[in-house]
N, C-alpha and C positions, 0 to 999 in steps of 0.2 A: 575168514567174512566175518565183519563187527557186528558181533551180539546187538548191540547196544541199536544201532540204525533197526536191524532187521527184529528187533523191541517193539522202537514205536513205527516204525513199519504196519505191520502185523498188528496192531492197535488202532492206526488210522482210518487199517479198509475195513478193521470189524467195526469199530463205531460209525464211520458210513452208512453198512449196509444195516444197522440197529439193532445188531446183532452184540447177548454178552459172550461171556467165554464159554457157558454150555451150550448156545446157541454153533458157535463154530464147533465144537468139542467134535459136537453131532454128525456135524457137514463135512468134517475132515475124514474123522474115526481119531483123531490124535487126541487125549485124557486132557479134562482141564487143567489138571496139574502143571502137566507140559507145555499144555499153552501159558498158564499165567509164569513159569518159568523164560520162558524164550520173552514173555512182554516186559516180563521185570529184569529181563540179564543174566538172569544167575544159572541159565543155560549158556554154556560160553560155545560149543558146539552144536550147531544143529546137522542134523540125516539130511542128503538130499535127499530120500522118499520123503521127510516130514514136510519141509519145502514144499516139493511138490503140491502135495494133499492140499497144503496152508493155500497155497492160491491156486489151485482151482476150487478148491470151495469160495475161496473169495471173489473170482473171479478177476486174478489178477497175476504177472509174469513172475517169478521166484528174482528174476533181476530187480522188478522193484520192493520185493521185500527186501532183497540184499544192499539194494542201494546202488545196481550197475547202471554202468551208464550205458546200456543197451537198452534202458527203459523210456529215454531223454532220442537219444540217434541209433534205432537199430539199425542195422547195417549185415541181414543175412542177403538179402535181394544182389543178386547181380545181370544188372541189366546193360544190353550190348547191341550195337549195331553191328552190322555186318552186310558192307556192300560191296558186290562181285557184279564180273562184265562179260560170265560166261559159266556154261554149264558147268565146268568142269573147277572154276573159283569156288564157285555154292559149293560143288561135292569137296573142293580141297579141305574145306571149313566146315562143312557141317556132319559129315563121317565118321570123323575123327573125334568130334565131337558128342555125337551122339553112342559114339561105341564107348567112352570111359562108360558114359554112363550107363551104358547094360552089365557092362563087368561090374560098376558100383554097386548094381542092383535099385540105380537111380527109377523112378516113373519118370517114360522119356514119350516125347507129346510133338509132333512138327505137323501145324496149321497151314496150311499151303494148297497151290491149285494145283489138280489131279498129275500133269504134268511134272510135277517136283516128285511128286507123290511116287510116279513108278519111278524115276532115275534114282531118290534115295531106297528105296523097295530094292531094286538091282542089284545098286554099294553095298549094299548090306549083306546080302543073301539071306541065307536060313536065318540071319541076327535080326532083321525084320520084326521077326516072330514078338520082340520084345520091345515095340514100338507102338505109339497109339498110331493113327494116322485119322487126321480130319480135315475136310475139305473146307479152303480159307473162302469161298463164297458164301458160305451159308454162315460160316461160324463171325465175321466180320459186314452181315451184312448189315449192324447198324452196333453205334458203339455202345449203347447200355447191352447190348446180345455179346459183345465181347467181354468189355469190364465183369457181367454177374459171371457168363461161362468161363472167365480164369477165374475167379476169386472162386467157384465153385469148385471147379479142376481142384484148383490145391487144396482146400481145405478139403475134399473130400479125399485123397492122393496120399496126405496128410496124417490123417487120422485112419485111413487104411494102413499104416505101418511104411509106408515111403520115404524112407531117409533123406530124400533128394529130390527136387521135382526138374526137370531137362526139360526147355519149351523150345523149336526154335517155330518161327511163326514170322509168316508175308503177310500182311495186308492187301486187298485189294482196291488200287488205289483210278480208276477208269473207272469216268464217269463221275467223279468225285469233284461239287463246287470248289471254289476259295472256303465260302465260308464251312462246308463239310470238313475241307483240311486243316483248317486252322484251330475247329473242334477235336479232329482226331490227336493234333498234335496235343493237344491240353490233356487228352487223354493220359499221351504216352508222357510226358513230362508228371502227369499227378502219378502215374503205377511207380516212381520212387518213391513216393511216399505212401501212396497209399499201401503199397504190397513189403513195405520195406523190409518187415520181421518174418517173410517169409521164404521156407527153406524153400527155394527155387533160382535158377539161371534161365534167365530169357532170354534168345538170338533173336532179334527182327532181322531181317533179312532183304536187301532197299538190292533192283536189277537195274543201274546205271544205264545198264541200254535204253530203259524203258519209262522209269523215274523222273519227273521234271526236277531241274539240280535248284527248286524252290521246296520240294519234296525232302531232297536229301542235306539239303542244306537244315533245314528245320530236325531231322531224323540224328543228326551230329548233334546238335545243343541239347536234345532229351534223353540220349543214354550215356550214361560214365564210361564205360569201356566198347574199347574198338576191339571186333574184332576177328579174324585172319588170320595169316602164316603167322601172323607174333599177337599176342594178349597183350593192347596196351590202353592206361589211362586217355581219357580221350579229354582231349587240348581244348576242347571246341563244348566241353561240356558246359552247359548254366542250373545253376539251381535253382528247381520249382520254383522259387518267388520269385525269385527274376527273372525267369523265362516266361510264364504267367502274365504276369503286371505286362512285359514288354512284346508281348505277343497281337500281332494286331489281324 
């Protein structure tokens, strides 16, 4: 890692807060001398624990301090669309995904209709105890409820020690007006930006037997990856900037 870049970033972040080195030392637990050496570039190697302590104290990321690319283009989130036309197709795609998460000690959540909860529980057997189940009709009662709920869930589970969060979610489409559908897909597109740095894989499922083609078309444009028998990059995906500017 480039010590000069770390020193510049560290000093800039510290000064934006109006802190002197003594204040940063107090907040981070590092010595004033160590901070001075890092900022001046005299310390060529900075331990990961020191970087984390400084980043937490300053309210920035380690990537920011070291000049990592993830600072401007974080890419942790995996946002996938799954189209299915039968219960068997649904289970064939979701059960391996959930089982893999259980095996890796990920936090695993499903947000769907009660009928699918029962299908998933039956298919998982004893492993169902490792999955959280939430009713889609309540979770997706409004966009604000869904957005704040997912943000709180991701933050809480990560802070409690989950190495990764896996979510299978199916919104409720019945009774939605055209205006509500447009707002929903703005939300689906914004997720790719707002949650970009979240350690999560979200699979949004769409039942082709009941979901209108207009909904499926927008779903294909708002998810970077397509889940199913094989995981592929979505050729229909539109960057949020393009999608939001052209959504009617």
